[in-house]
Structure formats: C-alpha cells, structure tokens
C-alpha positions as a LaTeX table, in Angstrom:
\begin{tabular}{lrrr}
\hline
Residue & $x$ (\AA) & $y$ (\AA) & $z$ (\AA) \\
\hline
Met1 & 52.32 & 191.69 & 62.34 \\
Gly2 & 55.92 & 190.78 & 61.45 \\
Arg3 & 56.82 & 190.13 & 65.06 \\
Glu4 & 53.75 & 187.97 & 65.55 \\
Ala5 & 54.68 & 185.88 & 62.51 \\
Asp6 & 58.23 & 185.47 & 63.82 \\
Arg7 & 56.90 & 184.29 & 67.18 \\
Leu8 & 54.62 & 181.77 & 65.48 \\
Arg9 & 57.45 & 180.46 & 63.31 \\
His10 & 59.70 & 180.11 & 66.39 \\
Ala11 & 56.95 & 178.31 & 68.29 \\
Trp12 & 56.46 & 175.87 & 65.43 \\
Arg13 & 60.20 & 175.21 & 65.28 \\
Val14 & 60.23 & 174.41 & 69.00 \\
Ile15 & 57.20 & 172.13 & 68.67 \\
Leu16 & 58.76 & 170.42 & 65.65 \\
Ala17 & 62.09 & 169.93 & 67.46 \\
Ile18 & 60.32 & 168.48 & 70.49 \\
Ser19 & 58.23 & 166.22 & 68.28 \\
Leu20 & 61.29 & 164.96 & 66.41 \\
Gly21 & 63.11 & 164.39 & 69.68 \\
Leu22 & 60.22 & 162.42 & 71.09 \\
Leu23 & 60.01 & 160.43 & 67.85 \\
Leu24 & 63.73 & 159.64 & 68.00 \\
Leu25 & 63.49 & 158.67 & 71.67 \\
Thr26 & 60.50 & 156.42 & 70.94 \\
Ser27 & 62.42 & 154.87 & 68.05 \\
Leu28 & 65.48 & 154.23 & 70.23 \\
Ile29 & 63.32 & 152.66 & 72.95 \\
Ala30 & 61.60 & 150.49 & 70.35 \\
Cys31 & 64.96 & 149.39 & 68.90 \\
Ala32 & 66.31 & 148.59 & 72.35 \\
Ser33 & 63.17 & 146.66 & 73.17 \\
Phe34 & 63.38 & 144.75 & 69.88 \\
Gly35 & 67.07 & 144.02 & 70.47 \\
Gln36 & 66.31 & 142.74 & 73.95 \\
Lys37 & 63.58 & 140.49 & 72.57 \\
Arg38 & 65.98 & 139.11 & 69.97 \\
Arg39 & 68.59 & 138.38 & 72.63 \\
Glu40 & 66.03 & 136.67 & 74.84 \\
Arg41 & 64.69 & 134.67 & 71.91 \\
Ala42 & 68.20 & 133.61 & 70.91 \\
Glu43 & 69.01 & 132.59 & 74.48 \\
Asn44 & 65.86 & 130.48 & 74.67 \\
His45 & 66.70 & 128.71 & 71.41 \\
Leu46 & 70.30 & 128.24 & 72.57 \\
Asn47 & 69.22 & 126.72 & 75.88 \\
Leu48 & 66.88 & 124.32 & 74.11 \\
Gly49 & 69.48 & 123.49 & 71.48 \\
Ser50 & 72.19 & 122.75 & 74.03 \\
Ala51 & 69.77 & 120.54 & 75.97 \\
Tyr52 & 68.98 & 118.56 & 72.82 \\
Val53 & 72.71 & 118.25 & 72.13 \\
Glu54 & 73.22 & 116.80 & 75.60 \\
Ser55 & 70.46 & 114.26 & 74.97 \\
Gly56 & 71.94 & 113.28 & 71.58 \\
Asp57 & 69.00 & 114.58 & 69.52 \\
Tyr58 & 71.18 & 116.45 & 67.05 \\
Thr59 & 68.50 & 117.09 & 64.43 \\
Thr60 & 66.18 & 118.90 & 66.84 \\
Ala61 & 69.22 & 120.62 & 68.34 \\
Leu62 & 70.16 & 122.00 & 64.93 \\
Arg63 & 66.66 & 123.36 & 64.42 \\
Glu64 & 66.87 & 125.31 & 67.67 \\
Leu65 & 70.47 & 126.42 & 67.22 \\
Leu66 & 69.95 & 127.66 & 63.66 \\
Ala67 & 67.05 & 129.72 & 64.98 \\
Ala68 & 69.35 & 131.08 & 67.69 \\
Glu69 & 71.96 & 131.95 & 65.05 \\
Lys70 & 69.45 & 134.12 & 63.18 \\
Asp71 & 68.94 & 136.29 & 66.25 \\
Ala72 & 72.51 & 136.10 & 67.59 \\
Pro73 & 74.90 & 135.50 & 64.68 \\
Asn74 & 77.93 & 136.64 & 66.70 \\
Asn75 & 77.34 & 134.53 & 69.80 \\
Pro76 & 80.29 & 132.07 & 70.04 \\
Arg77 & 78.31 & 129.63 & 72.20 \\
Val78 & 75.72 & 129.27 & 69.44 \\
His79 & 78.43 & 128.29 & 66.95 \\
Tyr80 & 80.09 & 125.97 & 69.48 \\
Tyr81 & 76.89 & 123.99 & 69.96 \\
Leu82 & 76.17 & 124.10 & 66.25 \\
Ala83 & 79.57 & 122.46 & 65.72 \\
Ile84 & 78.72 & 119.71 & 68.21 \\
Ala85 & 75.34 & 119.08 & 66.55 \\
Tyr86 & 76.81 & 118.96 & 63.04 \\
Phe87 & 79.63 & 116.70 & 64.27 \\
Gly88 & 77.10 & 114.42 & 65.94 \\
Lys89 & 75.29 & 114.03 & 62.62 \\
Gly90 & 78.53 & 113.24 & 60.82 \\
Leu91 & 78.60 & 116.57 & 58.96 \\
Asp92 & 82.27 & 117.21 & 59.59 \\
Ala93 & 82.74 & 120.05 & 57.11 \\
Ala94 & 79.84 & 122.06 & 58.57 \\
Ala95 & 81.05 & 121.21 & 62.07 \\
Ala96 & 84.53 & 122.54 & 61.31 \\
Thr97 & 83.11 & 125.76 & 59.89 \\
Ala98 & 80.96 & 126.32 & 62.99 \\
Ala99 & 83.80 & 125.55 & 65.39 \\
Glu100 & 86.16 & 127.84 & 63.47 \\
Arg101 & 83.57 & 130.59 & 63.75 \\
Ala102 & 83.26 & 130.01 & 67.50 \\
Val103 & 86.99 & 130.42 & 68.13 \\
Ala104 & 87.18 & 133.39 & 65.77 \\
Leu105 & 84.53 & 135.16 & 67.84 \\
Lys106 & 86.08 & 134.16 & 71.16 \\
Lys107 & 89.82 & 133.52 & 71.23 \\
Asp108 & 89.94 & 132.24 & 74.82 \\
Tyr109 & 87.52 & 129.36 & 74.25 \\
Pro110 & 89.47 & 126.18 & 75.08 \\
Val111 & 86.56 & 123.73 & 74.86 \\
Ala112 & 85.82 & 125.03 & 71.36 \\
His113 & 89.49 & 124.67 & 70.37 \\
Asn114 & 89.42 & 121.11 & 71.70 \\
Leu115 & 86.25 & 120.39 & 69.71 \\
Leu116 & 87.80 & 121.88 & 66.59 \\
Gly117 & 90.82 & 119.62 & 67.11 \\
Ala118 & 88.55 & 116.58 & 67.42 \\
Ile119 & 86.80 & 117.53 & 64.18 \\
Tyr120 & 90.11 & 117.99 & 62.36 \\
Phe121 & 91.25 & 114.62 & 63.75 \\
Ser122 & 88.10 & 112.98 & 62.37 \\
Gln123 & 88.91 & 114.51 & 58.98 \\
Gly124 & 92.45 & 113.14 & 59.09 \\
Arg125 & 93.92 & 116.66 & 59.36 \\
Tyr126 & 96.26 & 115.71 & 62.18 \\
Asp127 & 98.60 & 118.72 & 61.99 \\
Lys128 & 95.62 & 121.07 & 62.24 \\
Ala129 & 94.23 & 118.97 & 65.09 \\
Ile130 & 97.49 & 119.29 & 67.02 \\
Glu131 & 97.45 & 123.05 & 66.49 \\
Ala132 & 93.89 & 123.30 & 67.83 \\
Phe133 & 94.59 & 121.06 & 70.83 \\
Asn134 & 97.63 & 123.15 & 71.75 \\
Arg135 & 95.54 & 126.32 & 71.53 \\
Ala136 & 93.17 & 124.79 & 74.06 \\
Leu137 & 96.06 & 123.86 & 76.36 \\
Asp138 & 97.46 & 127.41 & 76.18 \\
Asp139 & 94.58 & 128.57 & 78.38 \\
Val140 & 95.69 & 128.21 & 82.00 \\
Leu141 & 92.06 & 128.35 & 83.15 \\
Tyr142 & 91.04 & 125.35 & 81.01 \\
Glu143 & 89.28 & 122.90 & 83.32 \\
Thr144 & 89.72 & 119.62 & 81.40 \\
Pro145 & 93.28 & 119.58 & 80.01 \\
Ala146 & 93.62 & 115.81 & 80.50 \\
Leu147 & 91.10 & 115.11 & 77.73 \\
Thr148 & 92.89 & 117.43 & 75.33 \\
Leu149 & 96.28 & 115.92 & 76.19 \\
Tyr150 & 94.82 & 112.48 & 75.47 \\
Asn151 & 93.47 & 113.74 & 72.13 \\
Leu152 & 96.85 & 115.32 & 71.40 \\
Gly153 & 98.56 & 111.98 & 72.02 \\
Lys154 & 96.25 & 110.27 & 69.53 \\
Ala155 & 97.02 & 112.89 & 66.89 \\
Tyr156 & 100.79 & 112.51 & 67.37 \\
Ser157 & 100.38 & 108.73 & 67.24 \\
Arg158 & 98.54 & 108.93 & 63.92 \\
Leu159 & 101.46 & 110.92 & 62.54 \\
Gly160 & 103.89 & 108.28 & 63.80 \\
Asp161 & 105.46 & 110.68 & 66.30 \\
Tyr162 & 105.48 & 108.12 & 69.12 \\
Pro163 & 107.76 & 109.98 & 71.59 \\
Arg164 & 105.45 & 112.99 & 71.60 \\
Ala165 & 102.41 & 110.73 & 71.73 \\
Leu166 & 103.73 & 108.96 & 74.84 \\
Lys167 & 104.66 & 112.28 & 76.43 \\
Ser168 & 101.11 & 113.55 & 75.89 \\
Tyr169 & 99.62 & 110.35 & 77.33 \\
Arg170 & 101.83 & 110.62 & 80.41 \\
Glu171 & 100.77 & 114.22 & 80.94 \\
Ala172 & 97.13 & 113.25 & 80.44 \\
Asp173 & 97.55 & 110.56 & 83.10 \\
Gln174 & 99.03 & 113.10 & 85.50 \\
Arg175 & 96.24 & 115.63 & 84.91 \\
Asp176 & 93.38 & 113.11 & 85.01 \\
Ser177 & 92.42 & 113.66 & 88.64 \\
Arg178 & 89.28 & 111.50 & 88.40 \\
Arg179 & 91.13 & 108.67 & 86.64 \\
Glu180 & 88.33 & 108.48 & 84.07 \\
Leu181 & 90.70 & 108.41 & 81.10 \\
Leu182 & 93.13 & 105.85 & 82.49 \\
Pro183 & 91.70 & 102.80 & 80.62 \\
Leu184 & 91.85 & 104.70 & 77.33 \\
Ile185 & 95.35 & 105.98 & 78.06 \\
Lys186 & 96.56 & 102.45 & 78.79 \\
Met187 & 94.97 & 101.20 & 75.58 \\
Glu188 & 96.49 & 103.96 & 73.44 \\
Thr189 & 99.96 & 103.53 & 74.95 \\
Gly190 & 99.54 & 99.84 & 74.19 \\
Lys191 & 98.86 & 100.71 & 70.58 \\
Val192 & 102.08 & 102.72 & 70.45 \\
Ser193 & 104.03 & 99.73 & 71.78 \\
Phe194 & 102.26 & 97.46 & 69.29 \\
Ala195 & 103.15 & 99.78 & 66.38 \\
Gln196 & 106.79 & 99.65 & 67.48 \\
Gly197 & 106.78 & 95.85 & 67.64 \\
Asn198 & 106.91 & 95.66 & 71.46 \\
Tyr199 & 104.14 & 93.09 & 71.68 \\
Ala200 & 104.69 & 91.97 & 75.27 \\
Glu201 & 104.63 & 95.58 & 76.46 \\
Ala202 & 101.56 & 96.24 & 74.31 \\
Ala203 & 99.76 & 93.21 & 75.77 \\
Ala204 & 100.49 & 94.45 & 79.29 \\
Gly205 & 98.94 & 97.82 & 78.46 \\
Phe206 & 95.86 & 96.29 & 76.83 \\
Lys207 & 95.46 & 93.86 & 79.72 \\
Glu208 & 95.54 & 96.69 & 82.24 \\
Ala209 & 92.97 & 98.61 & 80.18 \\
Thr210 & 90.58 & 95.63 & 80.20 \\
Glu211 & 90.99 & 95.22 & 83.95 \\
Leu212 & 90.18 & 98.88 & 84.50 \\
Ala213 & 87.28 & 98.83 & 82.04 \\
Pro214 & 86.04 & 95.27 & 81.44 \\
Thr215 & 83.57 & 96.37 & 78.75 \\
Leu216 & 86.12 & 98.29 & 76.68 \\
Val217 & 85.73 & 96.20 & 73.53 \\
Glu218 & 88.59 & 97.77 & 71.60 \\
Ala219 & 91.09 & 96.96 & 74.35 \\
His220 & 90.03 & 93.29 & 74.33 \\
Tyr221 & 90.44 & 93.16 & 70.56 \\
Trp222 & 93.93 & 94.65 & 70.67 \\
Leu223 & 94.84 & 92.31 & 73.51 \\
Gly224 & 93.95 & 89.43 & 71.21 \\
Glu225 & 96.11 & 90.92 & 68.46 \\
Ala226 & 99.07 & 91.34 & 70.82 \\
Tyr227 & 98.75 & 87.80 & 72.14 \\
Leu228 & 98.55 & 86.47 & 68.58 \\
Lys229 & 101.79 & 88.29 & 67.66 \\
Gln230 & 103.47 & 86.53 & 70.59 \\
Gly231 & 102.18 & 83.11 & 69.55 \\
Arg232 & 99.90 & 82.90 & 72.59 \\
Gly233 & 96.99 & 81.39 & 70.70 \\
Arg234 & 94.87 & 80.31 & 73.66 \\
Glu235 & 94.96 & 83.74 & 75.32 \\
Ala236 & 94.30 & 85.39 & 71.94 \\
Arg237 & 91.22 & 83.25 & 71.42 \\
Gln238 & 89.89 & 84.16 & 74.86 \\
Ala239 & 90.31 & 87.86 & 74.06 \\
Tyr240 & 88.53 & 87.51 & 70.71 \\
Glu241 & 85.71 & 85.55 & 72.35 \\
Thr242 & 85.26 & 88.38 & 74.82 \\
Val243 & 84.98 & 90.86 & 71.95 \\
Val244 & 82.31 & 88.72 & 70.25 \\
Arg245 & 80.41 & 88.32 & 73.51 \\
Leu246 & 80.48 & 92.04 & 74.33 \\
Ser247 & 79.77 & 93.42 & 70.85 \\
Pro248 & 78.85 & 90.68 & 68.35 \\
Gly249 & 77.46 & 92.96 & 65.62 \\
Ser250 & 80.14 & 95.65 & 65.72 \\
Glu251 & 83.01 & 95.95 & 63.26 \\
Leu252 & 85.45 & 94.68 & 65.88 \\
Gly253 & 83.07 & 91.89 & 66.84 \\
Leu254 & 82.90 & 90.70 & 63.23 \\
Lys255 & 86.67 & 90.92 & 62.84 \\
Ala256 & 87.21 & 88.99 & 66.07 \\
Arg257 & 84.76 & 86.28 & 64.96 \\
Lys258 & 86.86 & 85.71 & 61.84 \\
Met259 & 89.85 & 85.01 & 64.07 \\
Leu260 & 88.04 & 82.18 & 65.85 \\
Pro261 & 87.93 & 78.63 & 64.46 \\
Ser262 & 84.62 & 77.49 & 63.01 \\
Pro263 & 82.49 & 75.39 & 65.40 \\
\hline
\end{tabular}
C-alpha cells in the first residue's frame, strides 16, 4: 500500500511538471505572438505616419506616430518622424524632445542629428545647433552632408562667426553634387558680405542666386537692399518690384512694397 501511494504521488508530480511546462511554453508562445503583433502594428502606424509627414499632413501624421510610439517606445525612427511632425506644426519644444530621444536611442543617426540642429537653430540655440550639425557630419556614411554644411554655415553666420560660416558654405558647395543648394549658398554668402559692408560683393552673390533660381524671393529682396546701399536706386527698384510680383502677400513682399514710391 505504501509503495502504491508513492507511485501515485510520483505520477502526479510528473503530470504536474508536464502541465506546468506546457503552460509556460504556451505562455511564452502567446507573449511572443503578442510582441510580434505589437511590432507589426507599430510598423504599420510608422509607415502611415511617415507617409503623412511626406505629404505635409502633420496632424494626421502625429496621430499615427503617437500610436506607433505606444507599441514601440524605443524605436528611434518613430521619434525621428515625431520630431518632424511636431516641427512641422511649429511645436519646437516637443520636436526637440522627440529628436533628442531619437539620437539617444541611436547614436549613429546623422539625419536625426541634422534635424535636431535645425530645431535648435529655429529656437535660436545656435551653439547647440552647431554641436548637432557636427555630430551629423562625424558620420562618414552620411549621405547628405552638403545640407548639413549649409545649415552649419547659417548657424555660424547667426553667431557672427563669418570665417567659419564661409568655410562651411564652401564645403557645402563642394559636396553638393546635384548643385541643388547652390542658389541658397550664393544667397547666404551674399548675406555674409552684406553684414561685413561689402555691398558690391553681396550684390554679385545675390544676383547669381537670382539667376540660378529666378523665383527665389529672398535673394531678390536682398539684391534690392544691396543695390540700395550702393546708391543704385533704379536697380534696387527693379529688384523690389520682382519681390512684389513673385510674392505680394508675404512679409518680404510687403517690405519691398514699402520701398517703392507710391503710384
């Protein structure tokens, strides 16, 4: 009788162990399945959110990206696109927080460092912007360094460090293989010359920018300013008239209109 009881107790222990093992295995499979579903759901929201970002619908993008963040809080791409969406809506503080999170999660993320620099620049935090732009440029695999060099030049210019600004613009020009940034580079180098009182040199830069990009309103406006500084009233008026024609309701258009004589 004692041996029979021992055998029964042993059998029950084996059955219980097997049952617990099966329960644990089922639980692990369920957790893995749930985790996979969360990742898939997050990826779907991320894909939709990034598409809305590309189309400029930042409000709908945020809705999708915040949903993605719930399922994938440590995905740096989610925070990168969140930063773009917040920045697009003018929510600079939230944008900076999201971009900072993106680069904290992924150190080698040059486009996110560049975005963070652009956000800092918008906030007037030029030293921080320069730091972020340089972090982006540290990555030898970064595919668009020309844009970051251009942004770096603008940050140095805002700080009044014109030699470094010009150096950055020159490097941006050299790295801009598609020549897409050239009109902007010419305009910004013109602004540096203007700030230093070299109005003829500034006018030459602005003129070249307008020839490369005839609809670049800001370059036309600064061309008018440079001509005015040189006493070239007729050419200044033509530049201001171009600004008014291209963008009559903009801030620059209104400023240019004030520089023209009343009809």
